[in-house]
C-alpha positions as semicolon CSV with decimal commas, in nm:
position;residue;x (nm);y (nm);z (nm)
1;M;0,000;0,000;0,000
2;K;0,280;0,235;0,087
3;S;0,457;0,166;-0,240
4;S;0,141;0,230;-0,441
5;K;0,083;0,564;-0,270
6;T;0,441;0,669;-0,345
7;H;0,398;0,589;-0,713
8;S;0,072;0,785;-0,735
9;T;0,222;1,102;-0,591
10;A;0,538;1,093;-0,806
11;P;0,374;1,244;-1,121
12;I;0,225;1,525;-0,915
13;Q;0,561;1,603;-0,759
14;N;0,723;1,604;-1,104
15;M;0,460;1,844;-1,236
16;I;0,512;2,079;-0,940
17;I;0,889;2,071;-0,992
18;M;0,851;2,140;-1,368
19;L;0,613;2,427;-1,295
20;I;0,857;2,582;-1,049
21;L;1,148;2,540;-1,290
22;S;0,943;2,693;-1,574
23;M;0,854;2,996;-1,363
24;I;1,217;3,039;-1,261
25;S;1,324;3,015;-1,627
26;I;1,069;3,277;-1,729
27;F;1,188;3,518;-1,460
28;I;1,552;3,460;-1,565
29;I;1,471;3,531;-1,932
30;I;1,271;3,844;-1,849
31;G;1,549;3,964;-1,622
32;A;1,811;3,905;-1,891
33;L;1,609;4,091;-2,156
34;T;1,552;4,381;-1,918
35;T;1,916;4,398;-1,819
36;L;2,037;4,388;-2,179
37;Q;1,778;4,653;-2,275
38;T;1,698;4,464;-2,592
39;S;1,473;4,597;-2,864
40;L;1,243;4,297;-2,902
41;T;0,969;4,495;-3,073
42;S;0,762;4,459;-3,386
43;D;1,013;4,689;-3,557
44;A;1,300;4,466;-3,451
45;L;1,113;4,160;-3,576
46;K;1,046;4,333;-3,907
47;R;1,412;4,425;-3,950
48;T;1,533;4,078;-3,857
49;T;1,296;3,900;-4,095
50;Y;1,344;4,151;-4,379
51;D;1,647;3,969;-4,521
52;I;1,527;3,612;-4,469
53;S;1,576;3,428;-4,797
54;V;1,313;3,213;-4,963
55;E;1,525;2,905;-4,895
56;S;1,539;2,988;-4,524
57;L;1,164;3,041;-4,515
58;F;1,107;2,701;-4,675
59;Y;1,345;2,545;-4,423
60;F;1,151;2,685;-4,126
61;M;0,825;2,567;-4,281
62;S;0,970;2,220;-4,340
63;I;1,012;2,176;-3,964
64;E;0,634;2,132;-3,946
65;N;0,575;1,997;-4,296
66;H;0,859;1,792;-4,448
67;Y;0,713;1,842;-4,795
68;F;0,870;2,188;-4,815
69;S;1,221;2,043;-4,771
70;E;1,182;1,856;-5,100
71;V;1,179;2,178;-5,303
72;L;1,502;2,308;-5,152
73;P;1,809;2,294;-5,381
74;A;2,056;2,019;-5,297
75;E;2,332;2,272;-5,232
76;S;2,123;2,486;-4,996
77;Q;2,242;2,524;-4,638
78;N;2,020;2,528;-4,334
79;P;1,995;2,874;-4,175
80;S;2,136;2,930;-3,830
81;I;1,847;2,940;-3,585
82;G;2,085;3,065;-3,316
83;K;2,195;3,357;-3,534
84;F;1,832;3,441;-3,615
85;A;1,736;3,434;-3,246
86;F;2,037;3,646;-3,149
87;E;1,956;3,914;-3,409
88;L;1,591;3,915;-3,302
89;I;1,670;3,955;-2,931
90;T;1,960;4,201;-2,960
91;N;1,872;4,374;-3,289
92;I;2,239;4,331;-3,386
93;N;2,330;4,213;-3,734
94;F;2,691;4,103;-3,780
95;D;2,668;4,189;-4,151
96;D;2,579;4,553;-4,075
97;P;2,820;4,744;-3,846
98;R;2,560;5,018;-3,794
99;T;2,362;4,790;-3,564
100;F;2,651;4,783;-3,315
101;L;2,653;5,162;-3,281
102;G;2,302;5,279;-3,361
103;R;2,180;5,295;-3,000
104;E;2,508;5,420;-2,855
105;L;2,604;5,723;-3,067
106;P;2,373;6,030;-3,063
107;G;2,242;6,107;-3,410
108;F;2,368;5,779;-3,557
109;S;2,010;5,686;-3,644
110;F;2,025;5,946;-3,924
111;Y;2,234;5,690;-4,112
112;D;1,968;5,423;-4,078
113;G;1,782;5,311;-4,385
114;T;1,770;5,055;-4,664
115;I;1,938;5,121;-4,997
116;V;1,698;4,948;-5,236
117;V;1,887;5,067;-5,544
118;A;2,252;5,168;-5,510
119;G;2,391;5,414;-5,758
120;E;2,759;5,437;-5,840
121;G;2,965;5,459;-5,518
122;S;2,660;5,454;-5,288
123;D;2,662;5,258;-4,962
124;F;2,548;5,305;-4,601
125;T;2,852;5,525;-4,523
126;N;2,741;5,805;-4,757
127;M;2,363;5,811;-4,730
128;P;2,193;6,154;-4,729
129;T;2,225;6,345;-4,401
130;S;1,995;6,641;-4,465
131;E;1,778;6,556;-4,161
132;S;2,063;6,670;-3,936
133;A;2,086;7,046;-3,895
134;P;2,233;7,311;-3,663
135;P;2,008;7,502;-3,419
136;L;1,732;7,705;-3,579
137;D;1,894;8,036;-3,487
138;V;2,199;7,933;-3,694
139;I;1,974;7,854;-3,989
140;L;1,796;8,189;-3,960
141;A;2,120;8,390;-3,928
142;E;2,184;8,656;-4,194
143;R;2,449;8,560;-4,451
144;E;2,589;8,741;-4,751
145;A;2,554;8,586;-5,095
146;A;2,860;8,566;-5,318
147;S;2,680;8,526;-5,650
148;E;2,652;8,868;-5,812
149;N;2,497;8,717;-6,123
150;L;2,226;8,527;-5,934
151;A;1,948;8,719;-6,105
152;N;2,089;8,634;-6,446
153;M;2,122;8,265;-6,353
154;N;1,768;8,246;-6,227
155;E;1,591;8,429;-6,510
156;E;1,543;8,324;-6,868
157;T;1,632;8,583;-7,131
158;S;1,399;8,658;-7,417
159;D;1,641;8,479;-7,649
160;E;1,619;8,163;-7,435
161;R;1,241;8,179;-7,451
162;N;1,253;8,210;-7,829
163;D;1,491;7,914;-7,848
164;M;1,261;7,681;-7,654
165;S;1,146;7,390;-7,861
166;A;0,768;7,388;-7,887
167;E;0,611;7,090;-7,713
168;S;0,344;6,904;-7,905
169;Q;0,190;6,789;-7,578
170;S;0,075;6,983;-7,276
171;T;-0,103;6,886;-6,956
172;Q;-0,307;7,207;-6,969
173;N;-0,341;7,199;-6,589
174;K;-0,087;7,198;-6,308
175;I;-0,016;6,834;-6,224
176;V;0,318;6,864;-6,041
177;H;0,367;7,026;-5,700
178;I;0,718;7,113;-5,578
179;I;0,792;7,208;-5,217
180;H;1,096;7,251;-4,990
181;S;1,050;7,159;-4,624
182;H;1,410;7,262;-4,550
183;S;1,373;7,580;-4,747
184;R;1,693;7,758;-4,640
185;E;1,937;7,481;-4,739
186;S;2,198;7,665;-4,945
187;F;2,530;7,602;-5,124
188;L;2,872;7,706;-4,990
189;P;3,013;7,827;-5,327
190;E;2,727;8,078;-5,347
191;L;2,794;8,231;-5,003
192;K;3,067;8,462;-4,873
193;N;3,288;8,357;-4,581
194;A;3,125;8,015;-4,565
195;S;3,324;7,692;-4,568
196;E;3,153;7,446;-4,330
197;P;2,826;7,259;-4,392
198;D;2,664;7,434;-4,095
199;D;2,720;7,764;-4,277
200;A;2,521;7,660;-4,585
201;W;2,194;7,836;-4,506
202;H;2,042;8,146;-4,665
203;A;1,704;8,318;-4,664
204;E;1,690;8,373;-5,043
205;L;1,980;8,197;-5,213
206;N;1,880;7,842;-5,131
207;V;1,732;7,516;-5,255
208;T;1,401;7,682;-5,346
209;L;1,579;7,825;-5,651
210;V;1,656;7,470;-5,761
211;G;1,293;7,371;-5,717
212;E;1,185;7,678;-5,910
213;R;1,422;7,592;-6,196
214;L;1,292;7,234;-6,203
215;G;0,940;7,373;-6,233
216;K;1,043;7,589;-6,530
217;E;1,213;7,297;-6,701
218;L;0,902;7,082;-6,658
219;E;0,685;7,362;-6,795
220;K;0,909;7,377;-7,103
221;R;0,827;7,013;-7,164
222;G;0,453;7,057;-7,130
223;I;0,424;6,946;-6,766
224;G;0,215;7,196;-6,573
225;T;0,393;7,268;-6,244
226;E;0,340;7,480;-5,937
227;V;0,629;7,562;-5,702
228;D;0,584;7,651;-5,335
229;K;0,878;7,865;-5,218
230;T;0,740;7,932;-4,869
231;D;1,009;8,010;-4,612
232;I;0,928;7,714;-4,389
233;S;1,225;7,784;-4,161
234;G;1,070;8,124;-4,097
235;M;0,736;7,955;-4,025
236;L;0,905;7,738;-3,761
237;S;1,043;8,046;-3,591
238;E;0,705;8,220;-3,593
239;R;0,535;7,916;-3,442
240;S;0,817;7,846;-3,195
241;W;0,854;7,503;-3,351
242;S;1,173;7,296;-3,371
243;Y;1,353;7,202;-3,693
244;P;1,225;6,840;-3,698
245;Q;0,873;6,984;-3,728
246;S;0,952;7,119;-4,075
247;Y;0,744;6,846;-4,238
248;E;0,447;6,927;-4,015
249;A;0,461;7,285;-4,140
250;S;0,494;7,183;-4,506
251;R;0,216;6,927;-4,462
252;D;-0,035;7,205;-4,409
253;L;0,082;7,371;-4,731
254;I;0,061;7,050;-4,933
255;K;-0,290;6,969;-4,808
256;T;-0,404;7,319;-4,897
257;A;-0,254;7,284;-5,245
258;M;-0,435;6,954;-5,294
259;E;-0,766;7,108;-5,187
260;D;-0,716;7,401;-5,424
261;N;-0,611;7,188;-5,721
262;Q;-0,763;6,844;-5,772
263;D;-0,544;6,787;-6,081
264;L;-0,218;6,748;-5,888
265;E;-0,064;6,405;-5,949
266;F;0,303;6,430;-5,852
267;F;0,465;6,579;-5,543
268;F;0,841;6,642;-5,533
269;E;1,015;6,746;-5,211
270;I;1,347;6,911;-5,308
271;H;1,645;6,910;-5,070
272;R;2,019;6,969;-5,066
273;D;2,240;6,703;-4,904
274;A;2,491;6,790;-4,630
275;L;2,762;6,563;-4,776
276;R;3,069;6,698;-4,954
277;R;3,152;6,746;-5,320
278;D;3,331;6,419;-5,395
279;I;3,011;6,228;-5,315
280;T;2,750;6,466;-5,459
281;T;2,913;6,555;-5,793
282;V;2,955;6,362;-6,117
283;T;3,119;6,453;-6,449
284;I;2,930;6,342;-6,760
285;N;3,079;6,418;-7,103
286;G;3,311;6,673;-6,942
287;I;3,026;6,858;-6,767
288;E;2,979;6,859;-6,388
289;Y;2,637;6,782;-6,243
290;A;2,497;6,777;-5,889
291;R;2,394;6,418;-5,819
292;T;2,044;6,317;-5,711
293;Y;1,930;6,074;-5,442
294;F;1,568;5,956;-5,425
295;V;1,445;5,912;-5,067
296;I;1,127;5,730;-4,966
297;G;0,971;5,725;-4,619
298;K;0,858;5,375;-4,525
299;N;0,619;5,478;-4,247
300;N;0,320;5,526;-4,473
301;P;0,084;5,301;-4,671
302;N;0,196;5,446;-5,007
303;Y;0,564;5,373;-4,969
304;E;0,577;5,080;-5,215
305;K;0,414;5,284;-5,493
306;N;0,633;5,585;-5,413
307;Q;0,936;5,356;-5,417
308;K;0,835;5,217;-5,757
309;L;0,816;5,569;-5,900
310;A;1,158;5,652;-5,753
311;E;1,311;5,336;-5,899
312;D;1,165;5,410;-6,243
313;L;1,309;5,762;-6,240
314;H;1,645;5,633;-6,116
315;Y;1,678;5,382;-6,399
316;L;1,572;5,639;-6,659
317;L;1,840;5,875;-6,527
318;E;2,100;5,598;-6,531
319;K;2,016;5,520;-6,893
320;Q;2,052;5,876;-7,016
321;Y;2,293;6,021;-6,758
322;P;2,505;5,737;-6,612
323;G;2,617;5,813;-6,256
324;L;2,386;6,109;-6,204
325;S;2,160;5,925;-5,959
326;R;2,309;5,802;-5,631
327;G;2,022;5,557;-5,593
328;V;1,697;5,500;-5,405
329;L;1,689;5,499;-5,025
330;V;1,402;5,388;-4,799
331;K;1,414;5,535;-4,448
332;D;1,233;5,455;-4,126
333;G;1,307;5,386;-3,762
334;T;1,381;5,574;-3,441
335;G;1,481;5,939;-3,493
336;I;1,377;5,934;-3,859
337;N;1,074;6,113;-4,002
338;G;0,994;5,807;-4,210
339;R;0,701;5,971;-4,386
340;Y;0,800;6,303;-4,546
341;N;0,429;6,367;-4,617
342;Q;0,441;6,092;-4,880
343;D;0,130;5,936;-4,727
344;L;-0,066;6,215;-4,899
345;S;0,003;6,081;-5,248
346;E;0,104;5,762;-5,428
347;N;0,336;5,970;-5,647
348;S;0,547;6,152;-5,391
349;I;0,928;6,154;-5,368
350;L;1,194;6,340;-5,171
351;I;1,485;6,428;-5,401
352;E;1,829;6,532;-5,279
353;M;1,975;6,769;-5,540
354;G;2,350;6,794;-5,490
355;G;2,529;6,882;-5,168
356;V;2,674;7,176;-4,975
357;D;2,970;7,211;-5,215
358;N;2,775;7,214;-5,539
359;T;2,702;7,534;-5,726
360;L;2,362;7,651;-5,838
361;E;2,474;7,608;-6,197
362;E;2,554;7,240;-6,137
363;S;2,218;7,189;-5,969
364;Y;2,041;7,369;-6,253
365;R;2,199;7,130;-6,503
366;T;2,060;6,844;-6,300
367;T;1,710;6,993;-6,304
368;E;1,722;6,988;-6,685
369;A;1,818;6,621;-6,687
370;L;1,559;6,536;-6,423
371;A;1,284;6,729;-6,603
372;E;1,373;6,544;-6,922
373;I;1,328;6,199;-6,769
374;I;1,016;6,300;-6,569
375;S;0,867;6,425;-6,896
376;D;0,955;6,099;-7,074
377;Y;0,809;5,898;-6,789
378;Y;0,486;6,097;-6,780
379;W;0,416;6,112;-7,152
380;N;0,504;5,746;-7,208
381;S;0,272;5,650;-6,921
382;A;-0,004;5,869;-7,064
383;E;0,039;5,710;-7,406
384;K;0,008;5,361;-7,258
385;V;-0,310;5,462;-7,077
386;N;-0,460;5,608;-7,396
387;N;-0,372;5,298;-7,594
């Protein structure tokens, strides 16, 4: 009788011991995660699974259903589950050095992003840095322009107007909207006593001139365009807003433009990169151009369509002006805007036009090339729709 009673209580004792050990294990794991300050979030999961190959996915599925293992190539290698778990828990990827430093260095998150199309020489070490800026009072400071012929560079002469080739097609209405959320981004060669990137700001001689020139070039090619040259930096000062709120200010302007004009189809946000000349300049047929970089914010439902438009424009540029485009970058994550108001339209792109060391003349040349390929893209698309 005594032996039988002992045997009947053994399973219960084992269950109690397993329960206690399980609870201890859970507390240990939670304590370890808390101590390590891991980033086990949906964003971390998304980043970790982003680069999982099809073969790896089939392998994980074959654990439950062996049928999937039959379609794997003979030479395929099983993925490392330990490596996957480590990256998920720590958000550290051994193939990307940025993940070791991203949470430790202030401002390092500005370099976060995914290069979906890399132009010549583009990698994660030279991605656009225009989101980083000095204090607003530095941006608003008065600076003297060095370009005495600015008016001549920015205005078309009557001879130039007469030399314009007549376009057989015209949109009739304004379909393109151009805006500049960082409106005072300027160019060092156009300013006096300016040599550092933090000096490249000006109330009038700035990136809005590049946007204005792009609008004129599009108009020449029959693409109706409206250009918003609002001094958004000034708006921030009036509202006592900080620089990162630039896109909130420009958002109001874009929404108003959309309400006033139902025909708008394309929205281009024009910027100037903070990187130096060797990265932002290319020589094509002996002529120097300011290079472009197409930037897409991933934190909006339209990002895939916006990305497709950016990729199409990139490849058109590469075909006609090899090396002019630095590529297509998708940005999101902590410290990044990740939207750039691109949720307002399926045809919205942020375009970096040159850098702090480029001249207006170099940027103007790029607007001509960009207007040419935008025009080709639009009219070819319209022809396909008509057909």
